[in-house]
Residue, then its C-alpha position, 0 to 999 in steps of 0.5 A: x515499509x515506512x510504518x516500520x521506520x516510524x514505529x521503530x525509530x520515531x519515539x525510540x529515538x527520543x527515549x534513548x537519550x535519557x538512558x544513554x546520558x545517565x549511563x556515562x554520568x554514573x560511571x567512574x574512571x576508577x573502575x573500568x566501565x562495561x566496555x564489551x556491553x555496547x559491542x554486544x548490543x551492536x554485534x548483531x545489529x548489521x545482521x538484524x538490519x539485513x534480516x529486517x530489510x529482507x522482511x520489509x521486502x517480503x511485506x512490500x511484495x505482499x502489499x503489492x499483491x494486495x494493491x493489485x488485487x484491490x485495484x482490480x477487484x471486479x476482475x478478481x470477482x468476475x473470475x472468482x480469483x479471491x481465493x487465489x489472490x488471498x493465497x498469493x498474499x498469504x504466501x508472501x506474508x508467510x515468507x515475511x513471517x519466517x524472516x521475522x522469526x529469523x530476525x527475532x532469533x538474532x535479536x534474542x542472541x544479541x540480548x543474551x550476549x548483552x546480559x552476559x556481558x552485563x553480569x560478567x562485568x559485575x563479577x569482573x568489576x568486583x574482583x578487580x575492585x577487591x584486588x585494588x583494595x587489597x593491594x592498597x592495604x598497609x599503605x599510608x594513603x591508599x588510593x582505593x578504600x572499601x567505601x570507594x568500591x561499594x560506591x563505584x559498584x553501586x553506580x555500575x549497577x545503576x548504569x547497567x540498568x539504564x543501559x540495559x533499557x536501551x537494548x530494545x531501542x537498538x533493536x528497533x533502530x536495526x529494524x528501522x535501518x533495514x526498512x529504510x534501506x530500500x526507501x533511501x535507495x529510491x530517494x537517492x536514485x538519480x533518474x536519467x530523465x529528471x523532470x524536476x531538473x533545471x538543467x536543459x535548454x528552454x527555447x523562447x518558443x516552440x514551433x512544433x517540428x518533429x524529426x525522428x532519425x534512424x531511431x531504434x528502441x526497446x523497452x528496458x524491461x524487455x531488452x531482447x524485443x526490438x520495438x522500433x527498428x530504424x524509424x525515420x520521420x519528419x513533421x513540419x510545424x503546423x502539420x498533422x500526421x497520423x500513425x496507423x498499423x497493427x497492435x504492437x507495431x510501435x505507434x504509442x512508443x513514438x508518442x512516449x519518445x516525443x514526451x521523453x518518457x524514454x530515450x532512444x537506444x540509437x538515433x535521435x529525436x528532435x523538436x525544432x531541430x533540438x535533440x530532446x535530450x538537450x531540452x529541459x524535460x519540464x519545459x518540453x512536457x509543459x509545451x505538449x498537449x497529450x490525450x491518451x486512449x484510456x482517460x486518467x482523471x484525478x480525485x478532485x473536482x472537474x474544474x481542478x482536473x481541467x486546470x491540471x493542463x494549465x496551473x494558472x487557468x481562469x474559470x473562463x478559460x476552463x469553460x472555453x476548453x470544456x466547450x471545445x471538448x463538447x463537455x460544457x453542457x454536461x457539466x453545466x447540468x450537474x448540481x455542482x457544475x464544475x465543482x463536482x467531484x469526479x470520484x476516485x480515478x474519475x469513477x463518478x463519470x462515464x468513459x466518454x465523459x472522462x475522455x472529453x474532460x481529458x481532451x479539455x485538459x489538453x486543449x486548455x494549454x493551447x499547445x503547439x504540439x498536440x499528441x492524440x493517442x486514440x483521443x476519441x476512442x471512448x466517445x459515442x458516435x455523436x460525441x465523437x463527431x463533435x469532439x473530432x470537429x473540435x480537434x480538427x479546429x484545434x489542430x490549426x496552427x499547431x503540430x498534431x500527431x495522431x495514433x488511431x485505429x478508427x481510420x475515419x478520424x485521420x483521413x484529413x491528416x497531411x501525412x499518414x505513416x503506416x507502421x508494421x513490425x517496428x518500421x514505416x512501410x508506407x507514407x502518404x495522404x489518405x488518397x495517395x495511400x488508397x491509390x497505392x492499394x497497399x497495406x493502408x488500403x487493406x486496413x481501410x477495406x478490412x475496417x469498412x467491411x467489418x467494424x466501422x467507426x462505431x458509436x461510442x455510446x457505450x464506453x460512457x457507462x463505464x463509471x466503474x471503479x476499476x482502480x488499477x494501481x500500476x506503478x509506472x504504467x503507461x496505461x496504468x489508470x486506464x483500465x477502469x472501465x471494462x468490467x467496471x463500468x459502474x459508478x464509484x461511490x463517494x458521497x454517501x455511497x453506501x447509505x443503503x447498504x452500509x453504516x460506516x461509523x467513525x473509527x473512534x466510535x468503534x474504539x471503545x468496543x475493543x477487547x484485548x482478549x479478542x486481540x490475543x485470540x488472533x494469535x492463538x495459532x502461535x499459542x505455544x510461542x506466545x506461552x513460552x515467550x510470556x513465561x520467559x519474559x516474566x522469568x527474566x523480569x523476576x530474576x533481573x532484580x534478584x540477580x543484581x540483588x544477589x551480588x549486593x546482598x552477598x556483600x551485605x551479608x558478608x559485611x554483617x558477618x564481621x560486625x558491620x553494626x559496630x561501625x555505626x554510631x547512633x550518636x552521630x545520627x544520619x551521616x553522609x552516604x559516602x562517610x557512612x559506607x566508609x565507616x561500614x567497611x572499616x572493619x572489613x579492612x582488618x579482616x582482609x589484612x588477615x585473610x589476604x588474597x584468599x578471602x578476596x578470591x573467595x569473595x570473587x568466586x562467590x560473586x562470579x558463581x552467582x553472576x555467571x550462573x544467572x548469566x547463562x540462564x539470562x542468555x538462554x532466557x533472553x534468547x527464548x524470550x526475544x525469539x518467541x516474542x517476535x514470533x508472536x508479534x509477527x503472528x499477530x501481524x500475519x493473523x490480522x492481515x489475513x483475516x482482513x484480506x479474507x473478509x470479503x466485501x460487496x463491490x459497493x463497499x470498495x466504491x466508498x471513498x473511505x475504502x479506496x485502494x490507497x486507504x485500504x492498502x494503508x490499513x493493511x500495512x499501518x494498522x497491522x503494524x501499529x498493532x505490533x505496538x503492544x506485541x512482539x518484542x515490545x510485549x515481552x519487554x512490557x511483561x518483563x517490566x511489570x514482572x521486575x516492578x512487581x518483584x521490586x515492590x514485593x522486596x520493598x514490602x517484604x523487608x519493610x512494609x512501611x517504606x513499601x506503602x510509601x512507594x504505593x502512594x506514588x503509583x496513582x500519580x503514574x497512572x494519572x499521568x498515563x491516563x492524561x496522556x491517553x486523553x490528550x493524544x487520542x484525538x491527535x492519533x485519529x487526525x494523524x491516521x486521517x492525514x496519513x490515509x489522505x497522503x497515501x491516497x495522493x501518493x497512490x493516485x500519482x504513482x498509478x497515473x505516473x505517465x499522465x502526471x509526467x505528461x502534464x508536468x504536475x510532479x511538483x503539484x502532487x508533491x505539494x499536495x502530498x506535503x500539505x496532506x502531511x503537514x497537519x499530521x506533522x503539527x499533530x505529531x509535534x503536539x504529541x511529542x510535547x505532551x509525551x515529553x512532559x508526561x515522560x519527564x513527570x514520570x521520571x521525576x516522580x520515580x526519582x522523587x519516590x526514591x528520595x522520599x523513601x531514602x529519607x524516610x528509611x534513614x529516619x527509621x534507621x536513626x530511630x533504631x526501627x530498621x537495620x541498615x542491611x534491610x534499608x539497603x535491600x528496600x532501597x535497592x528494590x525501590x531504585x530498581x522498581x522506580x527505574x523500571x517504572x519509567x519504561x512503562x511510560x515509554x509504551x503508552x504511545x504504542x498502546x494508544x496506536x495499537x488500540x485504535x488500529x485493532x478497533x479499525x481492523x476488527x471493525x472491518x472483520x465484523x462487517x457482513x457483506x450482502x454479497x459474499x463470494x466466499x460463502x458456501x450458501x446458496x443454490x448450486x447450478x449444476x447445469x446452466x443453459x444460459x437463460x437470463x431474465x431481467x424483470x422490472x429491474x430498478x437500480x441506482x448506484x449507492x453513491x447516487x441514490x437519487x439518480x435512477x440508472x435502470x427504471x423498470x427494465x425488462x429483458x429476456x434472453x433465451x439460452x444459446x441466443x446472442x443479444x446486443x445492447x446499444x444506446x447512448x452513454x449512461x443509459x444503463x447497458x453496463x449496469x445490466x452486465x454488473x447485475x447479471x454478474x451480481x456485483x450489485x443487487x437490484x433495488x427492485x425487480x428480479x434478475x434471473x438465471x435459469x429461472x433462479x433469482x441470482x440472490x438465491x444462487x451461490x455467488x461463486x457458482x453463478x460467476x463460474x458459468x459466466x465469461x466476461x470481457x470488458x473494454x479495458x483489459x485488466x491483467x495481473x503481474x503474472x506470466x502470459x500463461x498464468x493470466x490466461x489460466x486465471x479464467x479457470x481459478x477453480x483448477x489448480x493446474x490448467x493444461x497448457x494445451x487448453x491455454x494455447x488453444x484459447x490463445x489461438x482463438x483470441x488471435x494472440x498465439x503467434x505473437x506470444x510464440x514470437x516472444x523469447x520467453x513465450x507463454x512464460x513472458x511476464x506481462x508486468x504490473x497491470x500488463x504494462x509490457x503489452x500494448x492495449x490490443x495485446x492485453x485485450x486479446x489475452x483477456x479474451x483468451x482468459x474468458x474463452x478458457x473457462x468455456x462459459x455458458x454465458x458470455x458477456x462482451x462489453x466492447x470486447x474488441x474496441x482496443x484492437x486494430x482493424x485486422x486484429x479486430x476482424x480475426x478476433x471478432x470471427x473467433x468470438x462469433x465462433x465462440x458464441x455458438x452454443x452459449x448465451x451471449x450478451x454484447x455491448x457495442x458501439x460499432x454496430x457492424x459487430x452486432x448486426x448478426x445478433x439474434x436480437x438487439x435491445x435499444x436502451x434509453x433512460x434506463x429502459x428498453x425502448x426497442x428490441x428486434x433484429x438489425x433489419x427489423x429495427x432499421x425498418x422501424x426508423x426509431x432510435x436504432x435507425x438514427x444511431x445506425x445512420x449517424x455511424x454509417x454516414x461517417x463510413x461513407x465519408x471515409x471511403x470517398 
């Protein structure tokens, strides 16, 4: 949307001034100016602005779809949702295109009205002028003489031409105003909770007491669903409390109210006996440490990520915080240590590594109030024990509020609040609640018997790019593991598979023929628009000239030459015209009003006839040109979007979500710089210029040759500007993309940014990223101003030279005055129009660069093409999987081996569990089976067929994937579940309900006011983590896959939900091959085989009992995990 503002306002704002200031300078108070002309231009402006606003909103919706799909590219790929997302994007673009055509029609109507007023004004002015001259005849000192009429009418023609050139600018302003409406509504919005405000109390210190008094709350997006129903609790300074309960009971909501992300509907939330509404928001959040379940890191170094917790932290303080979080040793082993870049959304690190850095970030500020929302959920057993010990130490002397599903992590809390259905059901210490044998007791027993605190060894491998762009999502950036546990790939990521050339290298290969081919599907509109533009360009000088030449012809019929005395030589222009029309006076006296009316009728017939044609022609031209412009935008966006790329391609830093979304919006929009109404105006300009040159050469080739002599200078100026601004344009694009990445990252992780009170910091980063673009833009503006001024000067100088040379020809008798006037008219019109060519130079350069970038993407051929029909079709899949001597490293880290000769055989119908330490390669196996990547060496076989030879879409249709961090789309719950069967247009509702029941989510959905039609919000933000996970499980079960991949599928569930869902998954495994990744070892004890992966290879494999007897790696993991459970039960 901002590109539409920039495209239609920036350069146009400067270009309009010369034309509008020339316009009044050529007017005179003797003849009324074209008063209706501005009104004609502005009449449709409000409607155009409204249409432009609707069009911008449609493009914004399409952009949101692209952003959502690109940020969840692995989920889209796993469920073969590419065509569905393309169709959704396509539908929004079609809507935008329809609105664009409507706007083009309105533009055409406005242009027709404009030119009608112009030509009608000519006729009216001439009629009125003649009337004034006739009335003054016979008077001793007439106020108006024929010479005055000719001078004024000439000025009116010049003024009209100048003002006519501003018509397209007014259209551009209307478009910019429509696009800006939405942006300014956001900018000018006053938030109820303003973290940048200086208002509010800032106590000298924070002790850390927290009090909730009869708090009621529901989220604004779901006002009918009460989340908290009269919660009252009190936390003393230095006290540790824990919040436990089933998924969706309101635990995380309490955390958000303390951070004041929302305000309570009823009741009060107090900190140190101060209502949070009375405290300064920035001060409050700066004094609170927060660690969420889904770690959010920013695309900078590890050092800077930890420093976000405390802006003035020293390196020593950062290292101490890292040691507390048990991440210092890992960082120290990295080649660049604390200067290591974590990648886009931290995807260069595993989940556990990200979580520990997030813990260090919270601890560095040494807060008096610490909020831990599943702070250790992403850690393996060993790391969890160490970090938990560090957190236990860190809790001393500060108030701590813990939200946890793993009850072992909160047994030492001073108080445990058990929540259910938005209310507190039990309060007490661990021992007290166990003695009561109530709800808490049941939760503990359920967890002990089913899913003990597990080794989080797995979450660590989640280095994937699950780029979730969630505007205002509490867990927005979180969903980056799960399906994506692979590593993202900055640094040279694609050295193996891709050759990313600089964009300017591709620019030279741009073919305008190819650009026009993208609009072949609207060729009828293109043809009609081009013809209309050419006709309009030809008849503009003819229409104006018809009036002038009619006068000249009329004057010549009454012996105009008699008034010319060659002995006088060259005389002043006004005196010459007065002499020329002296003879007219006598004739006018004889013919009187009859002659005047005849002259007026002749002129009006010419002008009105041309005006009618002009109005129709202009309307058609604008309508079809805008059709073509939107067509190019449409036809370049869709192929770019359809151009399927490998998953590794999306991991490259140049192809981050922010960068790709910027390309989709800016490049396609920039390509309109030489399309749409701009192309029509350009065609009209060249047509008019050619006609004027033809007129000049036809009537006097000598003067025409003089005009041609100056054309190379214009070409030289345009070429010079191109060379001087080409590099600046590339820099501008790079800066814009960098700023876009910062904005997308901040918006995606808005809750983390807010919790850290880093809004100002990100704003400064955003501003700094744009500063260079601003400086380059100023340079371009200066270059543009100089070249434009030179172009205008050359045009005027050309006119002056031709006038001087023509006068000498007339004085020497080589040319008649009538022909001279015809030639000069052509030159005046042509030189004026020539100035418009320079106005399109910046748009041309942008369009050329943008087209090169778009075609560069289109020309890249993916190694793994999900849209390709090639490959074997597996009609019947039993589920046999073999990984034979597989070696693999992620493209971004070619020197780091992830798998080193891994061998794994999975028989059909069997359940195999993968366990091991963080980063050992478990999730990599899942991604190779899904064929997100290809092995560097070795084979991955499904049904004894190498996955490289199998059709990608067909392969994935037989696989169901559930990851640790669920990814939902901004559909309804039913649509999200039906996403599991994207190959079917209409999924039966009974199947959806049945899948929901298997995932233990049906009762919750049925309790919602809208049931299965409830929107889940952007990235599922209207649901809790456990609810999202169960919807994701239902989605996987819906497709009834023969191969089921469970990557920590129950890790986000509370104990009771996990038990029920685990039972459902156990049942679902029947009759299909199941590969389970888990760190809660109780969930995989019944697996047919357990493979222990260490350093990229299988070091142990067998049943649970067999592995325990061997007392190897698995035995150590098991003992470490279950020794904690024994401590919990005591």
